[in-house]
N, C-alpha and C positions, 0 to 999 in steps of 0.2 A: 314666462308666458310663451305659449306655443305660437309661433308666427305662421301666417298663411304662406303657403308655397308660392313662389314667384315664377312668372312665365318669362322665358328667355326673350329678350327684345327682338331677336331676329327670327323667332319662331314663325313658321308658316309663311315666310316670305313677305311679311308686312314691312312697310317702310319704317314705321316706328310704333311702339306700343308703350304704355306706362308699365313700370315694373313693380309698383306697389311701395316704392321707397320714397321717403321724404327727407330733404335736407334743407336747413340745418335742424338739429334736434332729433330726438328719438320718440316715436309714438308707440305706446304699448297696445298691442292688438288683443282683442278679446279672445279668451280661451275657447276653442271649438267645442270642448266637452260641455260647455254651459248651454249650447244652443240645442236645447231639448224642449219638447213640447210641454214638459212639466213646468217650465219657467216662463213660458210665453205669456206676455201681458197684453191682452187685447185692448184694454182702455188706454194704456200708455202708447201702444202702437198707433191707435186711432189719433191720439193727440199729436204724436210726432209726425205722422203722415200729413195731417192737416195744418201743422204749424208752419209759418213762413218767417224766415229770419229777417231782421230789420234792415240788413245791408243788401238784400236782394242777391245774395250769393248764388242761390239756386237759379234765378233768372239769368244771371251772367253765365253760369255753367251751361244751361240749356241753350243759350244763344251761341256759345262757342261749340258745344258738342251735343247736338240734339239726341235725346235718349231713344233707343230702340230696344224693345223687349225681345229677349232671345232665351234659349236654353243655356245651361252652363257652357256647353261646348258649341261654338259658333263656326260654321263652315260656309264659306261663300267664295264666289268667283271674283277675281280682280280683272276687270275688263282692260284690254290693251287700248289706251286712249287713242293712239293713231288710227286704229281700225275703225273707230267711230266717225272718222273724217276722210276716209279714202274716197277717191273719185276716179272714174275711168271713162273712156270714150268707146270701149269695145264691148258694150252691153247689148249690141244688136245681134239678133239671132238670124242665121241664114236658114233657108229651107232645108229640112231634114237634119238640122243640127240642133244641138242642145244649147241652152243658155249657158253663159259663162258661170262657172262654179266658183264660189268664194268660201273661204273657211275663216272662222273666228277662233282665235286662241285665247287663252287666259290662264292665270295661275290660281290654284285653289289655296285659299288662306284659311287657316284654322287657329282660333284663339279660344281661350277659356276665361269666363268672367271670374274675377278675383273676389274672394270673401274678405270684406273689410269691416272693422268694427272697433268700438271703444267701450271700456267698462269703467264705471265710477263706483267706488265702495264707500258707503256711508255708515257712520257709527250711530246706533240708535240713540245714544245719550245726547248726540248733537242734533239729530234731524227729526226726532219724533214730534217736536213741538213746532216745526216749521210747516205752515200750511202749503200744500201743493208742491212739496219739494221734489217728489218723483217726476211730475210733469216738467218742472223747471230743469231738472237734470237731463231728462230725455231730450228736451228742446236744445239744451246747450251741447249735448253730445252730437245731435244731428247737425247743428250748425258747424261744429268742428269738423265732422266728416265731410260736409259739403265744401268747406274751405280747403281741406286736404285734396278733395277731388278736383277742385278748380285749379289748385297749384299743380297737380299732376298733369291735368289736361293742357294747361297753357304751356308747360314745359315741353310736352310731347309735340304740340302743334307748332310752337315757335321754332323748335329744333329742325322741323322739316321744311320751314319756309325759306324761300330765297330772299336774302337780306339786301337792303340798300340803306346806307347811312344818309341822314338828312339833318341839317341844322336849321331850326326854326327860331329866329330871334328878331330883333328890331332892325337888322340890316336892311338896306333898300333892296328891292327886287325879289323878295321872298313871296312865295305863293303856296302855302301849305295845301290848300284844297286841290290845286292843279297838280301838285306832287303826287297826291293820292290817286287822282284821276289818271295820270300818266302811268302810274304803276299798275293800276287796274287794266289798262290797255295792254301793257306788257304781258300781264298774266294771261289775257285772252289769246295772245299769239302762241303761248306755250300749250295751253290746254284746250282751246276752242270754246271754253265755257267761261263767261265773265263771272268773277267772284260776286256773290250777292250779299255778303255780310262783311262789315268792317268793324273791328273792335279797337277802340282807342283806350289807352290807359289814362288816368287822371292827369298826369304830368304832360303827356303828349297833347291832350285836348287843351290844356291851359296854354302851352307854348303855341299852339295853333292860334288861339285868341290873341295872345300878345303880339305875334308876328303880323297877323292881319290888321290889327288896330294901329300898328306902327307904319303901315304902308300909305304913301301919299298918292294912291292910284284910285281912279274911279271904280267904285263898286267893292273894293276889297275891305274897306272899313265896314261897309254894310254887311259883308259876308260874315264878319265876326259875330254878328247877332243871330246867325242861323241856329236853330235848334238841331239836335241830331236827326230828327225826322225830316226837316227841311234840307239839310245837307245830304241825306240819303237820296232824296228826290233829285237833287242837283247832280250827284254822282251816278245815278241810275242803279242803285242797289236797293235791296228790299229792307235793309235794316242797318242801323248804326247803334252801337252801345258804348258807353263810357264806363269803364271799370274803375270803381273807387274802393275796392276791397283791400284790406290790409291784413297782415299777419305779424305776430310777434317774432322777430328774428334775432333779438338780443334782449338782455335783461331790461333795458330802458328804451329800446327803439322798436319801431315797426317799419315794415317794408311793404311796397306794393305787391299784391299777388300777381298782377300783370305788370311786367317791366315797362320801361319807357319806349313803347313801340306802337305802331299802327299795324294791325294784322288784317289781311284781306284773304278771304277764303269763301268756298262754296259749301253751303249746308242748307238743309231743309227740315222743317218740323214734319213729323209723321212719315219720315222716309223709310224705305225698305232696306233690307240687308245689302242688296246689290246696287243701290242708287249711286250715281257718280259723284259722291261728295268727298271733299277733302278730309272731313272729320266725322267720326261716328262714336257714340258711346253706347256700348251694349250693356244691358242690365238684365238680371235674372230675378224673378220674384222670390222673396223670402217665404218662410212658412206662413206668413200673414197673408200672402197673395199680393202684397204691395212691394214697393221699392225698398222700404225700410221695415224692420221689425224690432221690437223692444222686449227685453226679457228682465224678469226679476228673480233673484235667487238669494235666499237667506244663507249666510255663511256663519256657522256657529251660533252662539246666542246673541251676539252683539252687532253683527254686520249685515248689511243688505247691499248686494251688487245690482246695479242697473246697467244693462248692456244694450247698445244699439248696433245693429249690423245691416249690411247690404252687400250685393254682388254687382260688380261692374268692371268694365275695362274700356279705356279710351284708345282708339286706334286712328292712324292716318293712312288709309289705304292708297292714297295717291297724293304726291306733292306737286303735281303739275298745276300751275296756276295759283299755288299757295305762296303768298308773298307777305313780306313785312318791311316796314320802314322803321329803322332804329333812330329815334329822335334825340338830338342833343341841343 
């Protein structure tokens, strides 16, 4: 199978980018030669575009890395964070003099969205009598691609975050919520912008509950009953999400897509290319005009290939204020 070309992680001066690789295991990418309008399936594309996975992988992915539609080649300016917070006392103009002149610098970043996809080959002798098998295959392939995308995204973002180790257990004196709040304040000192999103993995969220319920302090036991929405209000952030997605990492075991961390970052839905966000996910429309496209191709007399493709890349243009707590 012909693999999609990979972009160098250091390309265009970005802090980090995904490189299209997944570990462990090997994923076969769909052959580019199949992506021809002769094989495009509008009904299956419509089904795959409207389908939502039962584990909310897409919602978690969009929470972590809000999508921004772009051309394949994306060029944007990386603002110098310090310049947004400069202050002076010499902005007074004397008679017949000019105002003080200031200059803003910035690095041009260039990336290219990566073509990603998966193909399933069915044998007509096995699939002809299965009702709706094409739609089921398209849905499963899309779910797998979203899981791949979330794994890449969390790897890129977590790698760029400043880490602090925390132990949340039944020992006296623990306060998981204050740990996160203190870390948010530390991030503001670095970037000047308070992180507005917090992502817990399932294990970290459970350890938070266990630790709070064990404390014999006024209010902490009650805090364990907070929903993510209520805790977001207490922390002063716009949203909290608990990731419960898993992937098969061995023959008989599954692993958390998001490791045992609490990730704090700044991101906004509907953002522009140059918004001051920690995380962005650029995507380019397929021939369908949407984020995903589905293709059918008969191979020989007995086989039918179903392919789902998309174009995207997740980038971390700035690591300032991007923080994580690793929970044990």
